[in-house]
C-alpha positions as a Markdown table, in Angstrom:
| # | Residue | x | y | z |
|---|---|---|---|---|
| 1 | Met | -19.6 | 13.0 | -23.4 |
| 2 | Glu | -20.4 | 9.7 | -25.1 |
| 3 | His | -22.3 | 6.8 | -23.5 |
| 4 | Ile | -20.0 | 3.8 | -22.8 |
| 5 | Pro | -21.7 | 0.5 | -22.0 |
| 6 | Thr | -20.8 | -1.0 | -18.6 |
| 7 | Ala | -18.8 | -3.9 | -19.9 |
| 8 | Glu | -16.7 | -1.7 | -22.1 |
| 9 | Trp | -16.1 | 0.7 | -19.3 |
| 10 | Leu | -14.9 | -2.0 | -17.0 |
| 11 | Thr | -12.6 | -3.3 | -19.8 |
| 12 | Gln | -11.1 | 0.1 | -20.3 |
| 13 | Ala | -10.7 | 0.6 | -16.5 |
| 14 | Ala | -8.9 | -2.8 | -16.2 |
| 15 | Ser | -6.5 | -2.0 | -19.1 |
| 16 | Ala | -5.8 | 1.4 | -17.6 |
| 17 | Ala | -4.9 | -0.2 | -14.3 |
| 18 | Glu | -2.6 | -2.6 | -16.0 |
| 19 | Arg | -0.7 | 0.2 | -17.7 |
| 20 | Gln | -0.4 | 2.2 | -14.5 |
| 21 | Gly | 1.1 | -0.8 | -12.6 |
| 22 | Ser | 1.2 | -1.3 | -8.9 |
| 23 | Gly | 3.1 | 1.8 | -7.9 |
| 24 | Ser | 0.7 | 3.3 | -5.3 |
| 25 | Leu | -0.1 | -0.1 | -3.8 |
| 26 | Leu | 3.7 | -0.9 | -3.5 |
| 27 | Arg | 4.2 | 2.5 | -1.8 |
| 28 | Val | 1.5 | 1.8 | 0.7 |
| 29 | Val | 2.8 | -1.7 | 1.5 |
| 30 | Leu | 6.4 | -0.4 | 2.0 |
| 31 | Val | 5.2 | 2.4 | 4.3 |
| 32 | Val | 3.2 | 0.0 | 6.4 |
| 33 | Met | 6.1 | -2.4 | 6.6 |
| 34 | Val | 8.5 | 0.3 | 7.7 |
| 35 | Val | 6.1 | 1.6 | 10.3 |
| 36 | Gly | 5.4 | -1.9 | 11.5 |
| 37 | Cys | 9.1 | -2.6 | 11.9 |
| 38 | Val | 9.7 | 0.6 | 13.8 |
| 39 | Leu | 6.8 | -0.2 | 16.2 |
| 40 | Thr | 7.9 | -3.8 | 16.7 |
| 41 | Ala | 11.5 | -2.7 | 17.4 |
| 42 | Trp | 10.3 | -0.1 | 19.9 |
| 43 | Phe | 8.0 | -2.6 | 21.6 |
| 44 | Leu | 10.8 | -5.2 | 21.9 |
| 45 | Leu | 13.6 | -2.8 | 22.9 |
| 46 | Arg | 11.6 | -0.9 | 25.5 |
| 47 | Gly | 11.9 | -3.9 | 27.8 |
| 48 | Tyr | 15.7 | -3.6 | 27.8 |
| 49 | Lys | 15.7 | -0.1 | 29.3 |
| 50 | Arg | 17.6 | -0.1 | 32.6 |
| 51 | Asp | 16.5 | 2.0 | 35.6 |
| 52 | Asp | 19.7 | 2.5 | 37.5 |
């Protein structure tokens, strides 16, 4: 294993992140949005339940 200076290592890591894109971050954001919408709908709609 060769020694890579810190600045070069950071540059390589940044370029690798650019090539990968924001796929995993986008998935996390979408999952959090869906769960938040479901919880918000449940919280708002539970008040409309009728006890006849």
